[in-house]
BALOBA-1460 file (C-alpha; in Angstrom, 3 decimals):
// residues 295
<rec num="1" residu="m" x="4.828" y="12.709" z="6.447"/>
<rec num="2" residu="q" x="3.581" y="15.072" z="3.963"/>
<rec num="3" residu="q" x="4.697" y="17.214" z="1.088"/>
<rec num="4" residu="r" x="6.213" y="20.315" z="1.692"/>
<rec num="5" residu="t" x="6.117" y="23.793" z="-0.340"/>
<rec num="6" residu="i" x="6.497" y="27.655" z="0.787"/>
<rec num="7" residu="k" x="3.782" y="29.424" z="2.398"/>
<rec num="8" residu="q" x="4.444" y="32.699" z="0.285"/>
<rec num="9" residu="p" x="6.444" y="33.830" z="-2.252"/>
<rec num="10" residu="i" x="9.489" y="35.534" z="-1.330"/>
<rec num="11" residu="e" x="12.563" y="37.387" z="-3.269"/>
<rec num="12" residu="v" x="16.306" y="38.305" z="-2.901"/>
<rec num="13" residu="v" x="19.224" y="39.580" z="-4.378"/>
<rec num="14" residu="g" x="22.289" y="38.337" z="-4.195"/>
<rec num="15" residu="i" x="26.009" y="38.666" z="-6.542"/>
<rec num="16" residu="g" x="26.453" y="35.540" z="-8.839"/>
<rec num="17" residu="l" x="29.699" y="34.071" z="-7.913"/>
<rec num="18" residu="h" x="31.017" y="33.597" z="-11.509"/>
<rec num="19" residu="k" x="29.762" y="36.671" z="-13.473"/>
<rec num="20" residu="g" x="29.717" y="39.038" z="-10.679"/>
<rec num="21" residu="e" x="26.571" y="40.645" z="-11.445"/>
<rec num="22" residu="p" x="23.381" y="40.411" z="-9.458"/>
<rec num="23" residu="i" x="21.293" y="37.880" z="-9.641"/>
<rec num="24" residu="s" x="17.815" y="37.963" z="-8.435"/>
<rec num="25" residu="l" x="16.067" y="34.973" z="-6.719"/>
<rec num="26" residu="r" x="12.146" y="34.178" z="-6.553"/>
<rec num="27" residu="l" x="10.777" y="31.264" z="-5.095"/>
<rec num="28" residu="e" x="7.067" y="30.836" z="-5.797"/>
<rec num="29" residu="p" x="5.035" y="27.616" z="-4.050"/>
<rec num="30" residu="l" x="4.012" y="24.819" z="-6.649"/>
<rec num="31" residu="p" x="0.978" y="21.990" z="-6.075"/>
<rec num="32" residu="e" x="1.591" y="18.353" z="-4.907"/>
<rec num="33" residu="d" x="3.999" y="16.014" z="-6.812"/>
<rec num="34" residu="s" x="5.400" y="19.485" z="-8.895"/>
<rec num="35" residu="g" x="8.889" y="18.654" z="-7.773"/>
<rec num="36" residu="i" x="11.228" y="21.642" z="-7.716"/>
<rec num="37" residu="v" x="11.129" y="23.491" z="-10.831"/>
<rec num="38" residu="f" x="13.969" y="26.262" z="-12.072"/>
<rec num="39" residu="y" x="13.396" y="28.683" z="-14.359"/>
<rec num="40" residu="r" x="15.338" y="31.396" z="-16.227"/>
<rec num="41" residu="k" x="13.010" y="34.624" z="-15.876"/>
<rec num="42" residu="d" x="15.114" y="36.183" z="-18.716"/>
<rec num="43" residu="l" x="14.978" y="33.424" z="-21.210"/>
<rec num="44" residu="a" x="11.086" y="32.084" z="-20.085"/>
<rec num="45" residu="l" x="13.026" y="28.638" z="-19.757"/>
<rec num="46" residu="s" x="11.907" y="25.896" z="-17.386"/>
<rec num="47" residu="i" x="14.709" y="23.396" z="-16.401"/>
<rec num="48" residu="p" x="13.112" y="20.585" z="-13.984"/>
<rec num="49" residu="l" x="15.238" y="19.109" z="-11.505"/>
<rec num="50" residu="s" x="16.646" y="15.815" z="-12.334"/>
<rec num="51" residu="p" x="20.268" y="14.366" z="-13.053"/>
<rec num="52" residu="k" x="18.971" y="14.096" z="-16.273"/>
<rec num="53" residu="s" x="19.051" y="18.119" z="-16.730"/>
<rec num="54" residu="v" x="22.383" y="18.119" z="-15.235"/>
<rec num="55" residu="i" x="25.321" y="19.459" z="-18.126"/>
<rec num="56" residu="d" x="28.399" y="20.119" z="-15.811"/>
<rec num="57" residu="t" x="29.944" y="19.264" z="-13.032"/>
<rec num="58" residu="k" x="33.726" y="20.605" z="-13.137"/>
<rec num="59" residu="m" x="33.192" y="23.534" z="-10.885"/>
<rec num="60" residu="a" x="29.556" y="23.422" z="-9.741"/>
<rec num="61" residu="t" x="26.303" y="21.428" z="-10.576"/>
<rec num="62" residu="v" x="24.889" y="22.911" z="-13.633"/>
<rec num="63" residu="i" x="21.396" y="22.430" z="-14.908"/>
<rec num="64" residu="g" x="20.061" y="23.481" z="-18.378"/>
<rec num="65" residu="n" x="19.990" y="22.537" z="-21.996"/>
<rec num="66" residu="e" x="20.524" y="24.132" z="-25.449"/>
<rec num="67" residu="k" x="18.748" y="27.084" z="-24.673"/>
<rec num="68" residu="g" x="20.408" y="27.938" z="-21.202"/>
<rec num="69" residu="f" x="21.676" y="26.977" z="-17.839"/>
<rec num="70" residu="i" x="21.480" y="27.799" z="-14.419"/>
<rec num="71" residu="s" x="25.011" y="27.077" z="-12.383"/>
<rec num="72" residu="t" x="25.773" y="26.678" z="-8.707"/>
<rec num="73" residu="i" x="22.958" y="25.526" z="-7.677"/>
<rec num="74" residu="e" x="24.077" y="23.163" z="-5.051"/>
<rec num="75" residu="h" x="24.439" y="25.112" z="-1.718"/>
<rec num="76" residu="f" x="20.491" y="25.978" z="-2.278"/>
<rec num="77" residu="l" x="19.266" y="22.382" z="-3.202"/>
<rec num="78" residu="s" x="21.270" y="21.445" z="0.157"/>
<rec num="79" residu="a" x="18.997" y="23.878" z="2.321"/>
<rec num="80" residu="i" x="16.130" y="22.392" z="0.143"/>
<rec num="81" residu="y" x="16.742" y="19.125" z="1.539"/>
<rec num="82" residu="a" x="17.308" y="20.077" z="5.005"/>
<rec num="83" residu="y" x="13.942" y="21.431" z="5.137"/>
<rec num="84" residu="g" x="12.230" y="18.790" z="3.440"/>
<rec num="85" residu="i" x="10.827" y="20.770" z="0.525"/>
<rec num="86" residu="d" x="9.406" y="19.097" z="-2.179"/>
<rec num="87" residu="n" x="7.523" y="21.370" z="-4.742"/>
<rec num="88" residu="l" x="8.814" y="24.879" z="-5.260"/>
<rec num="89" residu="r" x="9.345" y="27.234" z="-8.317"/>
<rec num="90" residu="v" x="12.703" y="28.522" z="-8.612"/>
<rec num="91" residu="i" x="13.127" y="31.683" z="-10.412"/>
<rec num="92" residu="v" x="16.561" y="33.482" z="-11.006"/>
<rec num="93" residu="d" x="17.212" y="36.089" z="-13.947"/>
<rec num="94" residu="g" x="20.656" y="35.087" z="-15.086"/>
<rec num="95" residu="n" x="22.471" y="31.951" z="-15.632"/>
<rec num="96" residu="e" x="23.388" y="30.948" z="-11.926"/>
<rec num="97" residu="m" x="22.291" y="31.413" z="-7.914"/>
<rec num="98" residu="p" x="23.129" y="33.996" z="-5.866"/>
<rec num="99" residu="i" x="26.218" y="32.788" z="-3.900"/>
<rec num="100" residu="m" x="25.286" y="34.805" z="-0.806"/>
<rec num="101" residu="d" x="27.735" y="34.172" z="2.232"/>
<rec num="102" residu="g" x="28.893" y="30.808" z="0.178"/>
<rec num="103" residu="s" x="27.268" y="28.757" z="2.554"/>
<rec num="104" residu="a" x="23.212" y="27.601" z="2.658"/>
<rec num="105" residu="i" x="22.583" y="29.666" z="5.686"/>
<rec num="106" residu="s" x="21.051" y="32.537" z="3.778"/>
<rec num="107" residu="f" x="18.732" y="30.313" z="1.814"/>
<rec num="108" residu="c" x="17.865" y="28.780" z="5.348"/>
<rec num="109" residu="l" x="16.758" y="31.943" z="6.454"/>
<rec num="110" residu="l" x="15.162" y="33.053" z="3.618"/>
<rec num="111" residu="l" x="12.912" y="29.417" z="3.849"/>
<rec num="112" residu="d" x="12.130" y="30.560" z="7.148"/>
<rec num="113" residu="e" x="11.108" y="33.939" z="6.489"/>
<rec num="114" residu="a" x="8.774" y="31.959" z="3.814"/>
<rec num="115" residu="g" x="7.483" y="29.700" z="5.785"/>
<rec num="116" residu="i" x="6.974" y="25.806" z="5.477"/>
<rec num="117" residu="a" x="3.251" y="24.736" z="3.861"/>
<rec num="118" residu="k" x="2.172" y="21.172" z="4.644"/>
<rec num="119" residu="q" x="0.691" y="20.086" z="1.646"/>
<rec num="120" residu="s" x="-2.576" y="17.222" z="1.380"/>
<rec num="121" residu="k" x="-0.186" y="14.517" z="-0.459"/>
<rec num="122" residu="a" x="2.332" y="11.818" z="1.501"/>
<rec num="123" residu="k" x="6.123" y="13.041" z="1.058"/>
<rec num="124" residu="n" x="7.958" y="10.279" z="-1.243"/>
<rec num="125" residu="v" x="11.017" y="9.127" z="-0.679"/>
<rec num="126" residu="l" x="13.942" y="7.511" z="-2.145"/>
<rec num="127" residu="v" x="14.786" y="4.465" z="0.021"/>
<rec num="128" residu="i" x="17.863" y="2.935" z="-1.156"/>
<rec num="129" residu="k" x="18.114" y="-0.889" z="-1.114"/>
<rec num="130" residu="d" x="20.984" y="-1.816" z="-2.414"/>
<rec num="131" residu="k" x="24.674" y="-0.609" z="-2.077"/>
<rec num="132" residu="v" x="25.532" y="1.581" z="-5.492"/>
<rec num="133" residu="e" x="29.239" y="2.953" z="-5.595"/>
<rec num="134" residu="i" x="31.026" y="5.443" z="-8.015"/>
<rec num="135" residu="k" x="35.238" y="4.566" z="-7.721"/>
<rec num="136" residu="v" x="38.232" y="6.537" z="-9.083"/>
<rec num="137" residu="g" x="40.939" y="4.272" z="-8.842"/>
<rec num="138" residu="e" x="41.354" y="4.173" z="-4.620"/>
<rec num="139" residu="e" x="41.580" y="7.271" z="-3.221"/>
<rec num="140" residu="k" x="38.512" y="8.816" z="-4.720"/>
<rec num="141" residu="y" x="34.609" y="7.294" z="-4.347"/>
<rec num="142" residu="v" x="30.919" y="8.247" z="-3.611"/>
<rec num="143" residu="s" x="28.672" y="5.665" z="-1.992"/>
<rec num="144" residu="l" x="24.962" y="4.920" z="-1.196"/>
<rec num="145" residu="e" x="23.973" y="1.812" z="0.746"/>
<rec num="146" residu="p" x="20.693" y="1.288" z="2.673"/>
<rec num="147" residu="s" x="20.683" y="2.446" z="6.692"/>
<rec num="148" residu="s" x="17.322" y="3.054" z="8.574"/>
<rec num="149" residu="k" x="18.876" y="6.969" z="8.888"/>
<rec num="150" residu="a" x="20.222" y="9.551" z="6.752"/>
<rec num="151" residu="l" x="23.710" y="9.607" z="7.424"/>
<rec num="152" residu="f" x="27.046" y="11.537" z="5.537"/>
<rec num="153" residu="d" x="30.320" y="10.381" z="5.902"/>
<rec num="154" residu="f" x="33.098" y="12.599" z="4.232"/>
<rec num="155" residu="e" x="36.730" y="12.283" z="3.961"/>
<rec num="156" residu="i" x="38.594" y="14.988" z="2.481"/>
<rec num="157" residu="d" x="42.813" y="14.956" z="2.541"/>
<rec num="158" residu="f" x="44.448" y="18.529" z="1.020"/>
<rec num="159" residu="a" x="48.170" y="19.069" z="1.252"/>
<rec num="160" residu="h" x="48.318" y="22.234" z="3.093"/>
<rec num="161" residu="p" x="48.722" y="23.374" z="5.962"/>
<rec num="162" residu="v" x="44.958" y="25.138" z="7.205"/>
<rec num="163" residu="i" x="43.196" y="21.490" z="5.835"/>
<rec num="164" residu="g" x="45.582" y="18.500" z="5.655"/>
<rec num="165" residu="k" x="43.010" y="15.305" z="6.552"/>
<rec num="166" residu="q" x="39.573" y="15.850" z="7.436"/>
<rec num="167" residu="f" x="36.353" y="13.179" z="8.202"/>
<rec num="168" residu="y" x="33.302" y="14.477" z="10.054"/>
<rec num="169" residu="s" x="30.198" y="11.803" z="10.372"/>
<rec num="170" residu="f" x="26.711" y="13.964" z="10.080"/>
<rec num="171" residu="e" x="23.418" y="11.995" z="11.014"/>
<rec num="172" residu="f" x="21.041" y="14.271" z="8.972"/>
<rec num="173" residu="s" x="17.973" y="16.204" z="10.735"/>
<rec num="174" residu="t" x="16.894" y="19.729" z="9.840"/>
<rec num="175" residu="q" x="18.418" y="21.165" z="13.334"/>
<rec num="176" residu="n" x="21.355" y="19.385" z="12.866"/>
<rec num="177" residu="y" x="21.990" y="20.734" z="9.576"/>
<rec num="178" residu="i" x="21.405" y="23.814" z="10.625"/>
<rec num="179" residu="e" x="23.819" y="24.074" z="13.232"/>
<rec num="180" residu="e" x="26.365" y="21.721" z="12.294"/>
<rec num="181" residu="i" x="26.298" y="22.232" z="8.171"/>
<rec num="182" residu="s" x="24.744" y="25.426" z="6.760"/>
<rec num="183" residu="r" x="27.316" y="27.963" z="7.996"/>
<rec num="184" residu="a" x="30.146" y="26.050" z="6.386"/>
<rec num="185" residu="r" x="31.672" y="28.008" z="3.469"/>
<rec num="186" residu="t" x="32.968" y="26.935" z="0.047"/>
<rec num="187" residu="f" x="36.911" y="27.257" z="-0.111"/>
<rec num="188" residu="g" x="39.498" y="28.591" z="-2.822"/>
<rec num="189" residu="f" x="43.234" y="28.739" z="-3.430"/>
<rec num="190" residu="a" x="44.162" y="32.337" z="-4.396"/>
<rec num="191" residu="q" x="46.129" y="31.073" z="-7.380"/>
<rec num="192" residu="d" x="43.369" y="29.502" z="-8.891"/>
<rec num="193" residu="i" x="40.804" y="32.300" z="-8.020"/>
<rec num="194" residu="q" x="43.450" y="34.964" z="-9.962"/>
<rec num="195" residu="y" x="43.852" y="31.932" z="-12.469"/>
<rec num="196" residu="l" x="39.717" y="31.484" z="-13.059"/>
<rec num="197" residu="q" x="39.494" y="35.435" z="-12.955"/>
<rec num="198" residu="s" x="41.829" y="35.916" z="-15.939"/>
<rec num="199" residu="q" x="39.435" y="33.182" z="-17.551"/>
<rec num="200" residu="n" x="36.263" y="35.734" z="-17.010"/>
<rec num="201" residu="l" x="35.450" y="33.266" z="-13.999"/>
<rec num="202" residu="a" x="34.876" y="33.942" z="-10.675"/>
<rec num="203" residu="l" x="34.601" y="37.545" z="-10.701"/>
<rec num="204" residu="g" x="32.137" y="37.425" z="-7.926"/>
<rec num="205" residu="a" x="34.541" y="35.354" z="-5.450"/>
<rec num="206" residu="s" x="35.840" y="37.333" z="-2.319"/>
<rec num="207" residu="l" x="36.542" y="36.995" z="1.216"/>
<rec num="208" residu="q" x="32.924" y="38.009" z="2.018"/>
<rec num="209" residu="n" x="31.556" y="34.508" z="0.091"/>
<rec num="210" residu="a" x="34.346" y="32.522" z="0.561"/>
<rec num="211" residu="i" x="37.096" y="30.944" z="2.526"/>
<rec num="212" residu="g" x="40.331" y="32.427" z="0.986"/>
<rec num="213" residu="l" x="43.910" y="30.624" z="1.476"/>
<rec num="214" residu="d" x="47.001" y="31.145" z="0.016"/>
<rec num="215" residu="e" x="50.047" y="28.615" z="0.612"/>
<rec num="216" residu="h" x="50.151" y="28.591" z="4.387"/>
<rec num="217" residu="k" x="46.788" y="30.365" z="5.953"/>
<rec num="218" residu="v" x="43.478" y="31.234" z="5.800"/>
<rec num="219" residu="l" x="42.905" y="34.789" z="4.225"/>
<rec num="220" residu="n" x="39.825" y="35.671" z="6.164"/>
<rec num="221" residu="p" x="40.120" y="37.980" z="8.737"/>
<rec num="222" residu="e" x="37.308" y="36.507" z="10.654"/>
<rec num="223" residu="g" x="39.190" y="32.933" z="10.132"/>
<rec num="224" residu="l" x="37.289" y="29.650" z="10.491"/>
<rec num="225" residu="r" x="33.732" y="29.401" z="11.100"/>
<rec num="226" residu="f" x="34.457" y="25.816" z="12.396"/>
<rec num="227" residu="e" x="38.404" y="24.058" z="12.765"/>
<rec num="228" residu="d" x="36.940" y="21.230" z="10.282"/>
<rec num="229" residu="e" x="34.735" y="24.202" z="7.713"/>
<rec num="230" residu="f" x="35.940" y="22.414" z="4.616"/>
<rec num="231" residu="v" x="34.218" y="18.757" z="5.356"/>
<rec num="232" residu="r" x="31.422" y="20.245" z="6.631"/>
<rec num="233" residu="h" x="30.660" y="22.257" z="3.646"/>
<rec num="234" residu="k" x="31.948" y="18.981" z="1.421"/>
<rec num="235" residu="i" x="28.700" y="17.224" z="3.231"/>
<rec num="236" residu="l" x="26.639" y="20.691" z="2.733"/>
<rec num="237" residu="d" x="27.172" y="20.026" z="-1.142"/>
<rec num="238" residu="a" x="26.632" y="16.499" z="-0.987"/>
<rec num="239" residu="l" x="23.413" y="17.235" z="0.347"/>
<rec num="240" residu="g" x="23.014" y="19.734" z="-2.767"/>
<rec num="241" residu="d" x="23.607" y="17.198" z="-4.846"/>
<rec num="242" residu="m" x="20.898" y="14.075" z="-3.860"/>
<rec num="243" residu="m" x="18.207" y="16.897" z="-3.922"/>
<rec num="244" residu="v" x="19.258" y="16.510" z="-7.831"/>
<rec num="245" residu="s" x="17.527" y="13.365" z="-7.336"/>
<rec num="246" residu="g" x="14.095" y="15.401" z="-6.706"/>
<rec num="247" residu="y" x="13.894" y="13.351" z="-3.593"/>
<rec num="248" residu="n" x="15.000" y="12.938" z="0.214"/>
<rec num="249" residu="i" x="17.267" y="10.045" z="0.590"/>
<rec num="250" residu="l" x="16.928" y="7.309" z="3.311"/>
<rec num="251" residu="g" x="19.982" y="6.194" z="3.453"/>
<rec num="252" residu="r" x="24.028" y="6.172" z="4.402"/>
<rec num="253" residu="y" x="26.327" y="8.612" z="1.708"/>
<rec num="254" residu="t" x="29.557" y="7.838" z="2.299"/>
<rec num="255" residu="a" x="32.794" y="9.769" z="0.193"/>
<rec num="256" residu="k" x="36.216" y="9.937" z="0.055"/>
<rec num="257" residu="a" x="37.472" y="12.903" z="-1.735"/>
<rec num="258" residu="g" x="34.124" y="13.370" z="-3.633"/>
<rec num="259" residu="s" x="33.193" y="15.924" z="-5.974"/>
<rec num="260" residu="h" x="30.016" y="17.551" z="-7.593"/>
<rec num="261" residu="d" x="31.035" y="15.406" z="-10.966"/>
<rec num="262" residu="l" x="31.235" y="11.946" z="-8.299"/>
<rec num="263" residu="n" x="27.780" y="12.865" z="-6.886"/>
<rec num="264" residu="y" x="26.101" y="13.489" z="-10.551"/>
<rec num="265" residu="k" x="27.585" y="10.021" z="-11.529"/>
<rec num="266" residu="l" x="26.522" y="8.800" z="-8.181"/>
<rec num="267" residu="t" x="22.779" y="9.728" z="-8.519"/>
<rec num="268" residu="t" x="22.608" y="8.672" z="-11.823"/>
<rec num="269" residu="k" x="23.789" y="5.310" z="-11.692"/>
<rec num="270" residu="l" x="21.786" y="5.092" z="-8.500"/>
<rec num="271" residu="l" x="18.103" y="5.931" z="-10.667"/>
<rec num="272" residu="a" x="19.222" y="3.556" z="-13.575"/>
<rec num="273" residu="t" x="19.489" y="0.704" z="-11.165"/>
<rec num="274" residu="p" x="16.154" y="-0.344" z="-9.935"/>
<rec num="275" residu="s" x="16.915" y="-2.555" z="-7.556"/>
<rec num="276" residu="a" x="19.012" y="-0.194" z="-5.621"/>
<rec num="277" residu="f" x="16.345" y="1.959" z="-4.266"/>
<rec num="278" residu="e" x="12.744" y="2.389" z="-3.882"/>
<rec num="279" residu="i" x="10.310" y="5.668" z="-3.881"/>
<rec num="280" residu="v" x="8.048" y="5.328" z="-0.776"/>
<rec num="281" residu="s" x="5.581" y="7.244" z="0.878"/>
<rec num="282" residu="a" x="6.673" y="8.030" z="3.740"/>
<rec num="283" residu="d" x="3.497" y="6.932" z="5.586"/>
<rec num="284" residu="r" x="4.790" y="3.588" z="4.793"/>
<rec num="285" residu="l" x="8.459" y="3.899" z="6.122"/>
<rec num="286" residu="e" x="9.077" y="0.927" z="8.820"/>
<rec num="287" residu="t" x="10.713" y="4.058" z="10.346"/>
<rec num="288" residu="k" x="9.489" y="7.292" z="12.381"/>
<rec num="289" residu="a" x="13.186" y="8.537" z="12.656"/>
<rec num="290" residu="f" x="12.946" y="10.097" z="9.271"/>
<rec num="291" residu="e" x="10.036" y="11.751" z="9.959"/>
<rec num="292" residu="k" x="11.638" y="13.142" z="13.253"/>
<rec num="293" residu="a" x="14.641" y="14.355" z="11.450"/>
<rec num="294" residu="f" x="12.441" y="16.853" z="9.882"/>
<rec num="295" residu="a" x="10.295" y="18.075" z="13.029"/>
C-alpha cells in the first residue's frame, strides 16, 4: 500500500463555527513523507500535524502556537483518516476550519473531487503493540489495544430523552466510513449554544450545521440522519483525533464518554510509550485486511 495525497489542488468556502465568518479552505498535494501540514494564509504560519501542536481540547481539537492557531480540525481530519491521506497542505485564511454541515461528508466530497493520488513510497502505519488507556474515574475512558483490524467502539450516556445510552461498534473501511459515519453531525443543546453565543463563541452555529436539542426533542425540522447519530458522530470525532498522531492506526479504539481531551491524552501517552506501538511499512503488515479497508 502506497502513500497518498490528492491529484490536484481544490478550494471551498464555508462558515466558521465560532466566529460565524466565511473561511476559505484550500487543499494542495505534497510529496512523500511530508505529512499533513496546516497553513494559516493570513499569518503565513505553518503548523505541522502532531499531538505536540495541540493547544486546546475543551470544545474542539485546536492546533497552533504563540503565533496563531487553527480550531475545529477534527471533522476534516476524520475524512483525511478515512481516505488514507498521508501528505497534504491544508490552507485556511482564519483561525478555524469551516464547519460545513457539522459532519465530514462535505470533506469526503471535496477529496473525491480532488482525486486521490498514490505515491511511490510505501505508507507507514501506526501498529498498536500494547494496550494504552486513559481513565477518569469509572465512567470515562479511552483506550487503544492490539487488533488485526482497525476497530472503533464507543459508548455514550446522556440524560436526554432523545439520546440516552448509545453504543456503536465500527469496523473501519473507507466505504463503511462513508456509509455509516461520515454524515453524522455534531450536536448541541440550545441552552448551551445561547450561553456560548453570549460569550462571542459558536456564532456560526445553526440547524444547518448541527443537531440542535432543547430539553425534550430534536429541533431540526428534518430530524436525525440515523437513530443513533450522536454516538456515530463521536466515532467520527475519534477518527479525526487519532489522525492527529499523523498516521492511520491498526488497533482497537474503545471509549466510554470519550472526548477530544481524552483522545489527545491518549495519543500523547501512546507516542510517549515506545513499547506500545511500532511504525510499520504497510508492505510489511502481516494482514492484508488493512490495505483492503482503503480499497
